[in-house]
N, C-alpha and C positions, 0 to 999 in steps of 0.2 A: 504494500500500500504506500503510495507516494504522499509526501507532505502537501497539504492543500486540498485534499479531498474532503467532502462534507462530513464524513464520519470522524476524520482526524480533527477537524475544526470543532465539531460538536464536543468531543472529549476534552478539548482545550477550554471550551467555554464553561462546561459544567463545573460547578464549585466542588473541589475534591481536596481541600487543604487538610482534612482530617484523615485522609487515607494515605497509606504508603505508596510510593511510585511503583509502577509496573514496567517491566522491561519490554513487554509485547503488547500489541493492540488487542490481541485475544484476551489477555489477562485483564486489560482495562475494561473491555466489554463485559466481562464477568462481574465487575464491580459497579456497573451503571445503576442497577436497582438500588443498591445500598447508598450510592451517591445521591440519587434523587430523594430517597427517604430521609437522609441526613440533612438535605437542603430545605425540606419543608417541615420537619418535626424536630423539635429540640431533643437532645440526647437524654438528659436526666434532670429533673427538677428536685432541688434539695428542699425539704421541708424545714421550716424554721426550728432549729434546735434538735433536729432529728437526723442522725447519720444514715446515709443511703449506701447499702452494701451492693457493689456492682461486681459481677463475676462474668467470665466468658468461658465457654466450653465448645467442643466440637459437635455435640449432640445432646438431646434432651434425655436425662437420666431419671426424671421424675423429681418431684419436690422433696421426697424423702431423703435424697442424697445430699440435700443442703441443710438438713436439720442437725441440731446439736444433740448431745447425749440425753439431756433431760427435757428436750422439747417434744411436744406432741401436737398433732394436728386436730383442731377442733372443727374445722370446716374446710372443704375444698370445692371449687367450682370452676366454671369457664364462661367466657362471654358468648353472646349470641353468634351463631354461625351464618355464613352466607353473605350476600350483598343486600344492603338496605340503606335507606336514606336517613340522614341526621338533620337536626334543626339548622345547622350551618349550611346545609345544601340549598336552602331557600334563596341564598344570595350567591353562593359559590357556583352553582350550575349556570345561572344567567350570566355571571361574569365570565365563566369559562367559554360559553357560547359566543359572547361578544369578542373575547380574546381570540378564539380560533377563527371566527369570521373575518376579523380585521387582518390577522396575520396571513390567512390564506388569500384574501383579496390583494394584500400588498405583495405577497410572493408571486401570485399569478401575474400581476402587472409588471414585476421586475423581470420575470422569465420571458415574457412576451415583448419586452422592450429591448433596446440596444444598450442597456446598462452593463457596466463591467461585471465580470464573473463573480467578484466578491459580493456585490449587492444581490446577485441572484441566490447565493447560498446564505446570505446574512440572516434570513428569516427561519432557517432550518432549526436552530436551537429553540426559537420561540414557538415553532410548531410542535416540537417535542414536549415543551412545558405545557402547552395548551392541551395536547392529547393526554398528558398525565393528569391534569386537573379535571378533564372531562371524563376519562375512562380509567386510566391507569391507577389512580388513587383508590378506586373502589376495589380493584383486584388486589393491590398491595394490602389494603386494610382487611380484606377477607382472608388473605393468606396469613396475616399476623394473628388475627383473632382465632383462626383455626389451629394455631400453634401456641396459644396462650393458656396458662393455668393460673388460678388464684388459690390462695390458702390463708387461713387464719390459724395461728398456733397459740399456745398459752404465753408466748413471748413477743410475737411480732405478726405483722401482715406481710405476705409474700406474693410477689408478682413475677412469674416466669414466662418469657416468650422467646421463641426461636424463629428468627428469620435471617437466613444466611449465617447467623451465629446465635449462641444462646446468651440471653441477658437475664439476670436475676436482680430484682430490687426488693429490698426488705426494709421495714420500718418498725422500730421498737415501739411496742404498745405504750410504754411509760412516757414516751416523748412524742406521741403521735400528733397531738395538737388538734386543730380543727378538722372536722369531717362533715361533709354534706351528702345528702341523699336526694336523688331525683328519681321519681317513680313514673312508670309508664302504665298503660292500660292493661297489660297482660301479665302482671305480677313480676315483671322484670324491672330493673332499675340500675342506676349507676351510683356507686359510692365513690366520692372523690375525696382525696386526702390533701390537706393543706389549705391555706387561706386563698380566697378568691383573687385571681390575678386581673390586672387591668387589661384592656383590649390590646394595648401596644406590646404586651408580653406574650400574646398568643401567636400561634403559627400563622403562616401566610394564608392558610386555608380556613382559618377561624377556629381550629381545634384547640381545646384546652390542654396544655402540655402537662398538667399536674397528674401524678400517678393516680390510678383509679381502678376499681372493679367495674368494668364497663359492661352494660346490658346484662347484668347477672340475674339469674332466676332466683326469686325469693329474696330480693335485695333488702326488704324491710327486716326480715328475720336475721339476715347476715349483719345488718347495721346494728341491731340490738345485741347480737352475739359479740361483736367487736367491742362495744361499750362495756359489756359485762366482763369480757376478758381483760379489758384495760383496767377496770376497777380492781379486779383480782390481782393483776400484776402490780398495781400501785400499793395495794394493801400488803402484798408479799414483800415488796421492797421496804415499806415502812416498818414492818415487823422485824426485818433483818437488821435495819439500821438504828432502831430505837434502843436506847441504853437499858441495860438490865441491872436492877439493884438487888 
């Protein structure tokens, strides 16, 4: 592949500062899904006063492999599967359509004119971004949710998801802080951890980057279970640190 082809220029335009350099174009193409994901979704949000444990592995071994000796699972679950719309899609989809329409119209005009070759391929990265916002993000979101597991233990809440690599985020119950519950009509809901973020700290697609149990079945029961486990953890800590006379 020669320098100056559309694929090469696209790889140069896509932001990939967080990824190690690859020696071959084939290796770079393998990293494109992760590059797009990292460009639109923040990596990890730290809760105020709560350490976030981040681990990587080659495959999913199950949540049990991440537990400590005296830790036991109180509940486990997973998000809703498949492709579905979210409230943020009410404005993201119209914006994506306008984006794609304008870029396709501009690219079509550039190709059919006597413009230099650079202007004819200049819109290719923007078309790729538009297609991701219009279609690709639904596929990526469905793949991630299909590989996501949630758990509540007697010490922490755990979120494990594997997409190209395995990520684990766990938050100590004693320092969990704020927690919000959003219920839907079918007994599913989303439990979000951490204080509400302003609009300017959300992703480009309007998604809330805070860690969450997303579209979980029986969310109200899980929410109450977390609160109960949190109170038990705090009482256990207080009894261990209180002076004995």
